[in-house]
C-alpha positions in Angstrom: 90.2 174.2 26.9 92.2 173.4 30.1 92.4 176.2 32.7 95.8 177.8 32.5 96.2 177.0 36.2 95.7 173.5 35.6 98.5 173.5 32.7 100.7 175.2 34.9 100.1 173.4 38.3 103.1 171.6 40.0 104.2 168.2 38.6 106.9 165.9 39.9 109.9 166.3 37.6 112.6 164.0 36.7 115.7 163.8 34.5 115.1 160.0 33.3 113.0 158.8 30.3 110.7 156.1 31.1 111.5 152.7 29.2 108.3 152.8 27.4 109.0 156.6 26.1 112.5 155.4 25.1 110.9 152.4 22.9 108.8 154.8 21.2 111.9 156.8 20.0 113.7 153.7 19.2 110.9 152.6 17.0 110.6 155.8 15.5 114.4 155.9 14.6 114.6 152.3 13.5 111.2 153.2 11.1 112.9 156.0 9.9 116.0 154.2 8.8 113.6 151.6 7.1 111.6 154.2 5.3 108.6 153.1 7.0 106.4 156.1 7.1 103.4 154.0 8.3 105.5 152.7 11.6 106.9 156.4 12.0 103.2 157.7 12.2 102.3 154.9 14.8 104.9 156.4 17.1 103.4 159.8 16.9 100.2 161.4 18.5 98.0 163.3 16.4 97.6 166.3 16.1 101.2 166.1 15.3 103.1 169.6 15.5 106.3 170.5 13.3 108.0 173.8 14.3 110.0 175.2 12.1 112.2 178.7 12.1 109.2 180.6 11.2 106.3 178.2 10.6 104.2 175.7 12.7 102.6 172.6 10.7 99.9 170.7 12.1 99.5 167.1 11.0 96.0 166.0 12.4 96.2 162.7 11.0 98.8 160.0 10.0 100.1 159.9 6.3 101.2 163.5 5.7 105.0 162.5 5.0 105.3 162.8 1.4 105.6 160.2 -1.0 109.1 161.4 -2.1 110.4 162.5 1.3 113.2 159.7 1.4 114.0 159.9 -2.4 114.7 163.6 -1.9 116.6 162.6 1.4 118.8 160.3 -0.6 119.6 162.6 -3.3 121.8 164.1 -0.6 123.4 160.8 -0.2 121.6 159.9 2.9 121.7 156.0 3.9 120.9 156.4 7.3 120.3 158.5 10.6 121.9 157.9 13.6 121.0 159.3 17.2 124.1 161.2 18.6 122.4 162.4 21.8 119.1 162.2 23.5 118.9 164.5 26.5 116.1 164.8 28.5 115.1 168.1 29.5 112.1 168.3 31.4 110.4 165.1 32.4 107.0 164.4 34.2 105.3 161.4 34.4 103.3 161.5 31.4 105.6 164.3 29.1 109.1 164.7 28.2 110.7 167.5 26.5 114.2 166.3 25.0 117.1 167.6 23.0 117.4 165.0 20.3 120.7 165.4 18.3 121.1 163.2 15.0 123.6 163.0 12.2 122.4 162.0 8.7 125.2 159.6 7.3 126.1 158.1 4.1 126.5 154.2 3.8 130.0 154.3 4.8 129.0 156.2 7.9 130.4 159.8 7.0 128.2 162.4 8.3 126.2 164.5 5.8 124.6 166.9 8.4 123.7 167.3 12.1 120.8 168.6 13.7 119.6 169.3 17.1 116.0 169.5 17.7 113.6 169.7 20.7 111.0 167.0 20.8 108.0 166.6 23.2 106.6 163.2 23.9 103.6 162.7 25.9 101.6 159.6 27.4 98.2 159.8 25.9 95.7 157.1 26.4 98.3 154.8 28.1 100.7 155.0 24.9 103.8 157.4 24.6 104.1 159.2 21.5 105.8 162.1 19.7 103.6 165.0 20.3 106.0 167.9 19.0 109.1 168.3 16.8 110.9 171.8 16.9 113.7 171.8 14.2 
């Protein structure tokens, strides 16, 4: 386990998202709209943490999105998801906290629902990936 002082040592902070990290977000979003669970997983780091209102789910490996996930989403009229805002909150050279706002939409573009989440991306082994999604 890392020493807490190592975790809290000063870092260079910026408000910009590196191009390779932005590409990770774009690829995840494109895969989501294609219903490509494997490609979505490829843009994540594992273990992967999903934080809900009162629970934390840990996916230790890819393949955890249920087979019926997109079928259930379509029952609400969902056709695609659009990014409404991607706001970096805290960025270092290897970690990004961002406010990710998106809308679930019908095929005609009508908004079904809007969501604001906190996502954390990290660069690990030379690759940016989504490590935490807080809903």
